[in-house]
N, C-alpha and C positions, 0 to 999 in steps of 0.2 A: 470384462469388468475394468473400469477405470480405477487406478490406485493413486492416491495422493500421498506423497511422502511429505508429511506435515511437521514442520518445526514450530514449536510453541512461540507465541508472540512474534509472528513473522508474516511476510507477504502471503504465505500459503493460506492464511485464513480467508482471504478474499476468493481463492480458488474453491474452497469448500462452499462459500456463500454462493458463488456462481452455479455450482453443481446443484445446490438446493433450489435456486431460482429456475434452473432448467429441468428440475425434477428427474435427474439422472441418478441411477444407482452407482455407488462408488464405495471403495474401501479406503481406510486410512491406516498408514503406518506412521506411528508417532516417534518424534525425536525431541530431545530436550537440549536446550542451550547449556553451555558451561556456566554455572552461576557467577563465576568471577570474570571470565573474559566475554561472556554473552555470545560466544561463537558457537556455530553448529558443530555437532560431534563428527569425528572423522568417518564414522560409519556411513554418512551420506555420500561419501566419495565412491562407494560401491555402486551407487545408483547413477551418479553423474560425476565426471572428473573434477568439477569445481567444488563439489561438496556443499552446495548451497540449496536452499529451499525457496520457492516451491519447485518440485519436480513431480511430474505425473508419468505413469506408464499406462498405456492403452493398447493391449495386445503386444505387438512387436514395436510399437512406437514409444519412445521416451522423449518427453518435452521438458525443457527448462525455460526460465524467464516468464514472469507473470503475464506480460502483455502477449507473448507468443502463445502461452497456454490458454489464455482467455480467448484469443482469436481462433485457436485450434478447436476448442470446445464448442464455440458457437457456430463455427463453420462446419464442423464434422457432425455434431450431435444436436445442434440448436434448433433445427427444423424452422429456421427463419425467425426465431425468438430473439429479442434483446439486441437486434441490429436494425438501424433505420434503412429504408430503401436506398439503394445505391443512386448516386447522382443528386441527392437532395441536400439542402442546407444542413439538415440534421445529420446526415451521413458525414458531411465534412467536419462538423463538430465532433462526431464520434471518432473519426480517424485522428483528429488533432489531440483530443484529450487522452486517447489510448497511448499516444506517444509522449505527450506533455508530462503525464504523471511521473514517469521515471526519468525522462530525458531532461526536464527543466526544473521541476519542483523538488524531487527527492534529493538531488545532489546537495542543495542547501540544507535540507533537514538532516542528512547524514553528517555534514560538516558541523551542524549545531550539536549533534550528539557527540561527535569527537571532541569538540572544544569544551563541552560540558564535562566530559570525562577527564580532560586535561586539568580542568579546574579542581576536580575532586580527587583525582588519583595520582597526580604528580608526586614524585618523591618529596619528602618533607623539606629538604634543604633548598630545593629549587622551586617549591610551591609558590612563593610570592611572585617570582619572575614568570612562572608558567601562567599564573592567574592574570597577571598584567598583560601578557601577550594575548591570551585567550579573550580577555575583555576588549582589547583594542581591535582584534579581528572581528569580534561580534559587533561592536559599535560601528566600525567603519565599513564593514563589508556584509556580514551575515544579516544583521537586523534590517538595514535598508533594502536589501534584495528580498528578504522574506516579506517585508511589508508591501513591497511592490507586487509580489506574486499574490499575496492574500487579498489585496485590494482588487487586483485583476479578476480573481475568481469570484469575489463577492459581487463585483460589477456584472459579471456574466450571469450569475444566479439571480441577480435582480431583474434580469430580462427573461429568464428561462426557469421553468420549474425544475428541470433536470439538466445535466451537463450537455445533452444533445438537443434539448428543446422541451417539448411537452410530455415526452414519454421516457420512462425509466429504461436504460439500456446497459449493456455490459461496460460502457465507458464510466458509468457511475460506480460500478464494481471496481474498476481499475483505479478510479480516483479516491476510493475509500481510504486506502492505506496512507497516502500522503496527507490527506486532510486530517485523519486521526493522528498522524505524526505531528502535524502542525499544532494541533490542540495540546499534545503532550509536551511539545518543545517550545512553543511560543507563548504559552500561558494566556493571560487575559487579553492579549492583543488580537484575538481572533474576531473577525467581523461577524455580526449577528447572522448574516445570510448564510455563512458557512456552518455555524452551529445549528441553524434551522435545518439545513440540508442534512447534516449529520444525524440529527434527531429523526428525520424521516427514514433514512436508510436503516438506522439501528432499530427502528420499530417494525421493519418488515419481518414477517414470519420466517422467511428463508434465512435472513441474517441471524435471527435468534436460534434457529435450528442448527446452523453452522457452528455457532458458539457452543451449543450443547454437545455437538459431536466432536468438535476440535479441542475443547477444554478451555480453561481460563485464558483470557486474551487481554494483554495490556502492552502498549508500546512504550519502550523506555524513553524517559524524558531527557 
């Protein structure tokens, strides 16, 4: 039996979604973020030394990292589902977006979260300075880079129904968290192509079933 060590409002939601798409049986062990720090509880370190989620166990196998988990599940249990044929243009898109999600897009979204918290949570006496620094970093670095990435993704989806082409694949599952994060943290600047794609994935029965099983899901802005 596959067990998902699931942290609320985290990347592990897309692992639950993938398991529902693959129609695989699984169990959930739930963990809650600290309401002040938003960090995972220390109990996750008993499963993996980094104490982060997602983590899955499958018999004697323990896997961490969203992309590695997704590839493990489709390779080990997928029966050929949700992966394009090797050597095709769709497969090259698949490999690219499996790595792009966390390697290129998420760092800017994490930085946006950090600087948003600097604005809101800095000590009172230095708050004006902190807000000024955060605003400068956002205007000169984060905003331009996020705009470039969002325009790139919108341009890709203008040519393809899904991230790998005409068919829904595990790369769309991998891309779900950063796109949802962009909506939460970039506000009204999200191109329509991305919101249309997001509406499509959120309407999938497997996506909705994963929310039912995993619990309330919202990404911090």
